[in-house]
C-alpha positions in Angstrom: 14.7 6.5 -19.6 12.8 6.7 -16.3 10.0 4.1 -15.9 6.8 5.0 -14.1 5.2 1.7 -13.2 2.0 3.4 -12.0 1.3 4.2 -15.7 2.1 0.7 -17.1 0.5 -1.6 -14.5 -3.2 -2.2 -14.7 -3.5 -2.8 -11.0 -2.7 0.9 -10.4 -5.7 2.1 -12.4 -9.1 2.8 -10.9 -12.1 5.1 -11.4 -14.3 6.7 -8.8 -17.8 5.3 -8.4 -16.8 2.1 -10.3 -16.0 -1.3 -8.8 -13.7 -3.4 -11.0 -12.7 -7.0 -10.8 -9.1 -7.6 -11.8 -6.3 -10.1 -11.4 -3.4 -8.5 -9.6 0.0 -10.1 -10.3 2.5 -11.0 -7.5 4.6 -7.9 -6.8 7.6 -7.1 -4.6 7.4 -4.6 -1.8 9.3 -2.9 1.0 7.1 -3.7 4.0 6.9 -2.8 7.7 4.2 -3.8 10.2 2.5 -1.9 13.0 -0.6 -1.5 15.1 -2.9 1.4 16.0 -4.3 4.5 14.5 -3.0 6.0 11.3 -0.7 9.0 11.8 0.2 7.8 15.3 3.8 8.0 16.3 4.4 4.3 15.4 2.8 4.9 12.0 4.9 8.0 11.3 8.1 6.2 12.4 7.3 3.4 9.9 7.0 5.9 7.1 10.3 7.4 8.2 11.9 4.1 7.7 10.5 2.9 4.5 10.9 6.0 2.3 14.6 6.4 2.7 15.1 2.8 1.7 12.8 3.3 -1.4 14.9 6.2 -2.6 18.2 4.6 -1.8 17.1 1.6 -4.0 16.0 3.9 -6.8 19.4 5.6 -6.9 21.2 2.3 -6.7 19.2 0.9 -9.6 19.9 4.0 -11.7 23.6 4.1 -10.9 24.5 0.4 -10.9 22.0 -1.1 -13.4 21.2 2.0 -15.5 17.5 1.4 -14.8 15.8 4.5 -13.4 12.3 4.5 -12.1 9.8 6.6 -10.3 9.4 5.7 -6.6 5.9 4.1 -6.2 3.3 5.5 -3.8 2.9 4.4 -0.3 0.4 1.5 0.2 -1.2 -0.1 3.3 -2.7 -3.4 4.2 -5.2 -3.1 7.0 -7.0 -5.6 9.2 -8.4 -6.2 12.6 -9.9 -9.1 14.7 -13.3 -7.4 14.2 -13.5 -6.1 10.6 -16.5 -4.0 11.5 -14.0 -1.6 13.1 -13.4 -0.3 9.6 -17.0 0.2 8.5 -19.1 0.9 11.6 -17.3 1.5 14.9 -14.2 3.0 13.2 -12.2 2.1 16.3 -8.8 2.9 14.9 -6.9 1.7 18.0 -7.8 -1.9 17.0 -6.3 -1.7 13.5 -3.2 -3.6 12.4 -1.4 -2.5 9.3 1.5 -3.1 7.0 2.9 -0.1 5.2 4.5 -0.9 1.8 6.2 0.6 -1.3 6.3 -1.5 -4.4 9.7 -2.1 -5.9 10.6 -3.3 -9.4 11.2 -7.1 -9.7 14.9 -6.4 -10.6 15.6 -5.1 -7.1 17.3 -8.0 -5.3 17.8 -9.0 -1.7 21.4 -8.1 -2.0 20.5 -4.6 -3.2 18.1 -4.2 -0.3 20.7 -5.3 2.2 23.2 -2.8 0.8 20.6 0.0 0.9 19.8 -0.8 4.5 23.5 -0.4 5.4 23.7 2.9 3.6 20.6 4.3 5.2 21.8 3.1 8.6 25.2 4.9 8.2 23.6 8.4 8.5 20.6 9.5 10.6 19.4 5.9 11.1 15.6 5.7 11.2 14.4 4.1 14.5 12.4 1.4 12.7 14.9 0.7 9.9 15.5 -2.9 11.0 11.8 -3.7 10.9 11.6 -3.1 7.1 11.8 -6.2 4.9 11.6 -7.0 1.2 8.8 -9.4 0.4 6.4 -10.6 -2.4 2.6 -10.2 -2.1 0.3 -12.3 -4.3 -3.3 -11.1 -4.1 -4.7 -12.6 -7.4 -8.4 -11.8 -7.9 -9.4 -8.5 -6.4 -12.1 -5.8 -6.5 -11.0 -2.2 -6.4 -12.2 1.4 -6.9 -10.9 4.9 -6.6 -12.0 7.0 -3.6 -11.7 10.8 -3.7 -12.0 12.4 -0.3 -11.0 11.9 3.3 -10.2 8.5 4.8 -13.1 8.6 7.1 -15.4 9.1 4.1 -14.3 5.7 2.8 -16.9 4.0 5.1 -19.8 4.1 2.7 -17.7 3.0 -0.3 -16.3 0.1 1.7 -19.8 -0.9 2.9 -21.0 -0.9 -0.7 -18.0 -2.9 -1.9 -18.1 -5.5 0.9 -21.9 -5.9 1.4 -23.3 -5.5 -2.0 -20.9 -5.7 -5.0 -18.7 -8.5 -3.8 -21.5 -10.9 -2.9 -23.5 -10.0 -6.0 -20.5 -11.0 -8.1 -20.4 -14.4 -6.5 -17.3 -13.6 -4.4 -16.3 -13.7 -0.7 -13.7 -11.5 0.9 -10.3 -13.0 1.6 -6.9 -11.5 2.5 -6.5 -7.9 3.8 -8.0 -4.6 2.9 -5.5 -2.8 0.7 -5.1 1.0 0.1 -2.9 2.7 -2.4 -2.2 6.4 -1.6 -2.0 8.2 -4.9 -1.9 11.4 -2.9 0.5 12.3 -0.2 -1.8 12.6 2.8 0.9 14.6 4.7 0.5 17.4 2.2 -2.8 17.2 0.4 -6.1 18.4 2.0 -8.4 15.5 3.0 -11.2 16.4 0.5 -8.7 16.0 -2.5 -7.0 12.7 -1.4 -7.1 10.0 -4.1 -6.9 6.5 -2.8 -7.3 3.1 -4.5 -9.4 0.8 -2.3 -8.7 -2.9 -3.0 -10.1 -6.1 -1.6 -8.9 -9.6 -2.5 -11.7 -12.0 -3.1 -12.4 -15.7 -3.8 -15.3 -17.6 -5.3 -18.1 -17.9 -2.6 
């Protein structure tokens, strides 16, 4: 039986035009860091490294553990020295990012290392050695679903950051988190579905 963790984990649920406070459990990810505008050459190379590993791990889990699962969507952590570059100036050259794909907790470091070796043996991605397996613990977060282009996120983020989070007695902490429920390489911008998440703490 193939498991789809998007459907069973509450942290992958969100509605448009609704901000929700939730506690996100610690989860394990494939992760790779970079800097600069989305869809730059560096960004595309990072995607080209993380996806082959994600699928190699899925097949290993099915074959070796008899535990099949749906590969999870691409996610991104985003930050900058001046966070206004996300909501006002939109200077994408100043953005830092970590691209991630969540992997089930039963995927071990040994399985990851074996998957890296197998991916490296044929058409080795340029950034393969930069991918790591790590755990992210975000805890209390606010999130919503955005439908539309990435540049249209500005007003939603401003509402989340400047109104909802302070009104709930929180302050922002951690990094802006996006979960790409749509494949932005194939879906037109107006139809993109993206979960926007912001970790928070008591103000």
